[in-house]
C-alpha positions in Angstrom: 139.7 -2.2 160.2 141.2 1.2 159.1 141.5 4.2 161.6 139.0 6.2 159.6 136.3 3.4 159.9 137.0 2.8 163.6 136.7 6.6 164.2 133.3 6.8 162.4 132.1 3.5 164.2 133.2 5.0 167.6 131.3 8.2 166.9 128.2 6.5 165.7 128.1 4.4 168.9 128.1 7.7 170.9 125.6 9.4 168.4 128.3 12.0 167.7 129.2 13.7 164.4 132.8 13.9 163.1 134.7 17.2 163.0 137.3 17.2 160.2 139.5 20.4 160.0 141.7 21.0 157.1 145.1 23.1 156.9 148.0 23.1 154.4 151.2 21.3 155.7 154.1 24.0 156.0 151.7 26.9 156.7 152.5 29.2 158.3 155.9 27.5 158.8 157.0 23.9 158.3 158.1 23.6 162.2 154.5 24.4 163.2 152.8 21.8 161.1 153.0 18.8 163.6 152.2 21.2 166.6 149.0 22.3 164.7 148.2 18.6 164.1 148.3 17.8 168.0 146.5 21.0 168.7 143.7 20.2 166.4 143.4 16.8 168.1 143.4 18.3 171.5 140.8 20.9 170.4 138.5 18.2 169.2 139.2 17.1 165.7 138.3 13.5 164.8 140.0 13.3 161.5 142.4 15.8 160.0 142.7 16.6 156.3 146.5 17.9 155.5 146.8 19.6 152.4 149.9 19.0 150.2 151.2 22.4 148.9 150.7 22.7 145.1 151.3 25.6 142.7 147.9 25.4 140.9 145.2 24.3 143.3 142.3 24.5 141.0 139.6 23.6 143.5 140.7 26.0 146.2 139.6 29.6 146.6 142.1 32.5 147.3 142.6 31.7 151.1 143.8 28.2 150.6 145.8 29.2 147.4 147.7 31.7 149.6 148.3 29.0 152.1 149.9 26.8 149.4 152.1 29.8 148.4 153.3 30.3 151.9 154.1 26.7 152.3 155.9 26.6 148.9 158.0 29.5 149.8 159.4 27.3 152.6 159.9 24.7 149.8 157.6 22.2 151.4 157.0 19.2 149.2 155.3 15.8 149.2 158.2 14.1 150.8 158.3 16.7 153.6 154.4 16.3 154.2 155.0 12.6 154.7 157.8 13.2 157.2 155.5 15.5 159.1 152.9 12.7 159.3 155.5 10.3 160.6 156.5 12.6 163.3 152.9 13.1 164.4 152.5 9.4 164.5 155.3 9.0 167.0 153.0 10.2 169.8 149.4 9.9 168.1 148.6 6.4 166.8 144.7 6.9 166.8 143.8 10.1 164.8 143.2 9.4 161.1 145.3 11.7 158.8 144.1 12.2 155.2 146.3 13.8 152.6 144.3 16.3 150.3 145.8 17.7 147.3 146.5 17.2 143.5 147.9 14.5 141.2 151.1 16.0 139.9 153.3 15.7 143.2 152.2 12.1 143.5 152.9 11.3 139.8 156.3 12.7 140.2 157.0 10.4 143.2 155.2 7.4 141.5 152.1 5.9 143.0 153.4 2.8 144.1 156.2 4.5 146.0 153.8 7.1 147.2 151.4 4.4 148.6 154.3 2.6 150.3 155.5 5.9 152.0 152.1 6.7 153.0 151.7 3.4 154.8 155.1 3.9 156.4 154.2 7.5 157.7 150.8 6.4 159.0 148.6 8.1 156.5 145.0 6.8 156.4 143.5 8.3 153.5 144.2 10.2 150.3 142.1 12.6 148.4 143.3 13.8 145.0 141.1 16.6 143.7 142.0 16.0 139.9 142.1 12.2 139.8 138.5 10.9 139.2 138.0 7.2 140.0 136.9 6.5 136.4 140.6 7.2 135.5 142.6 6.1 138.2 142.0 2.3 138.8 145.6 1.5 138.9 146.7 4.4 141.0 144.2 3.8 143.7 145.0 0.1 143.5 148.4 0.9 144.9 146.8 2.8 147.8 144.3 -0.1 148.7 147.2 -2.6 148.6 148.9 -0.6 151.2 145.9 -0.2 153.3 145.2 3.5 152.4 141.5 4.6 151.9 140.9 6.4 148.5 138.5 9.3 149.2 136.4 10.9 146.5 134.5 14.2 146.0 130.9 14.3 145.0 129.2 17.6 143.9 125.5 19.0 143.7 125.7 18.3 140.1 126.7 14.7 140.4 124.4 12.2 138.7 123.0 9.0 140.3 125.1 7.0 137.7 128.3 8.6 139.0 127.3 8.5 142.5 126.9 4.6 142.0 130.5 4.4 140.4 132.2 6.2 143.2 130.4 4.1 145.8 132.1 1.0 144.4 135.6 2.4 144.8 135.3 4.6 147.7 136.7 3.7 151.2 136.8 5.6 154.6 134.3 8.3 153.7 132.9 10.3 150.8 133.4 14.0 150.8 130.4 15.9 149.5 131.3 19.4 148.1 128.3 21.5 149.4 128.3 24.2 146.7 129.2 24.8 143.1 132.3 26.5 143.4 135.8 26.7 145.1 136.8 26.3 148.8 135.8 29.3 150.9 132.9 30.5 148.9 130.1 32.1 150.9 127.0 30.9 149.3 126.2 27.7 151.2 122.8 26.4 150.4 121.6 24.2 153.4 118.4 23.1 151.5 120.4 21.9 148.6 122.5 19.8 151.0 119.2 18.5 152.6 117.9 17.4 149.3 121.1 15.8 148.1 122.1 13.8 151.1 119.3 11.4 150.7 120.3 10.9 147.0 123.7 9.9 148.0 122.6 7.6 150.7 120.7 5.5 148.1 124.1 4.3 146.8 126.6 5.1 149.5 126.9 3.1 152.8 130.1 4.8 154.0 129.9 8.0 156.1 129.4 11.2 154.2 131.3 14.3 155.3 130.2 17.8 153.9 132.6 20.5 153.3 133.1 23.9 151.3 131.5 27.1 152.8 131.4 26.1 156.4 132.5 29.2 158.1 131.3 29.3 161.6 129.8 27.4 164.6 126.2 28.0 163.4 126.8 26.6 159.9 128.7 23.7 161.2 125.8 22.7 163.5 123.3 23.1 160.6 125.3 20.9 158.4 126.2 18.3 161.1 122.4 17.6 161.5 122.5 16.4 157.8 125.5 14.2 157.4 128.1 12.2 159.4 131.2 14.8 159.3 131.8 18.4 158.9 134.9 19.5 157.1 136.2 22.9 157.7 139.0 24.2 155.7 139.0 27.9 154.5 138.0 29.2 157.9 140.8 27.4 159.7 143.3 28.6 157.0 142.0 32.1 157.3 142.7 32.0 161.1 146.3 30.8 160.5 146.8 33.6 157.9 145.6 36.3 160.4 147.7 34.9 163.2 151.3 35.4 164.1 153.5 32.4 164.5 153.5 33.0 168.4 149.7 32.9 168.7 148.5 30.8 165.8 148.3 27.5 167.9 146.2 29.3 170.5 144.0 31.0 168.0 143.3 27.8 165.9 142.6 25.8 169.0 140.1 28.2 170.2 138.3 28.2 166.7 138.1 24.3 166.6 136.9 24.2 170.2 134.1 26.3 169.1 133.2 24.2 165.9 133.6 21.1 168.2 131.0 22.4 170.6 128.6 23.3 167.9 128.8 20.0 166.0 128.3 18.1 169.3 125.0 19.8 169.6 123.8 17.9 166.5 
């Protein structure tokens, strides 16, 4: 059983929802990434999505774009991110880590080598925004052979036909993008999420996480009532951006504790 499945199974037994924070590896500084990973766990994260810095993050709004730019100024690449996960794993063997990013860095490394390195480092899942399942059978085959869950995005515009196709290949959980737009957008439509989740559940037996546009505890609570996990990215990255290297751990921890408390009320 994968760490992701085990985490969701345990949460379900306790009638709790997953809190899944995101931040970009290397932001605000490479030396702080592993510290932030541990701080997120201590603050209540169940699964962590770790962004791989990329020069053209097309699905991300300005906040996460700037986080990639800051990490790239420190020359943080995919192999550094994998090393960071490996360091985290030396003292945490239970919290799932999902790498989230784009295909180019993986293509440069090669999917087979990437999958092998993910397994060695202790990565549990991979979400590549620009690699749709219809075009990626061989790539995701490498991941599955090494026990890595391929995780896919679904959107408000996704048809029943495509939901069914994704359901056949997805592992771990499915990430539902709650709005038509980029990360950090402010026009979250809870009614649309409430209408869409039953459509997804007709085809998908995996847990469903919802992200994009969740910016505070109240929204996190409302979304948690509708799905299995709440993904918070831009708000956390914004906290990192507005903090100093001296107080970033404390500030991010405080925010995640607030989100944890809200999600637990669901």
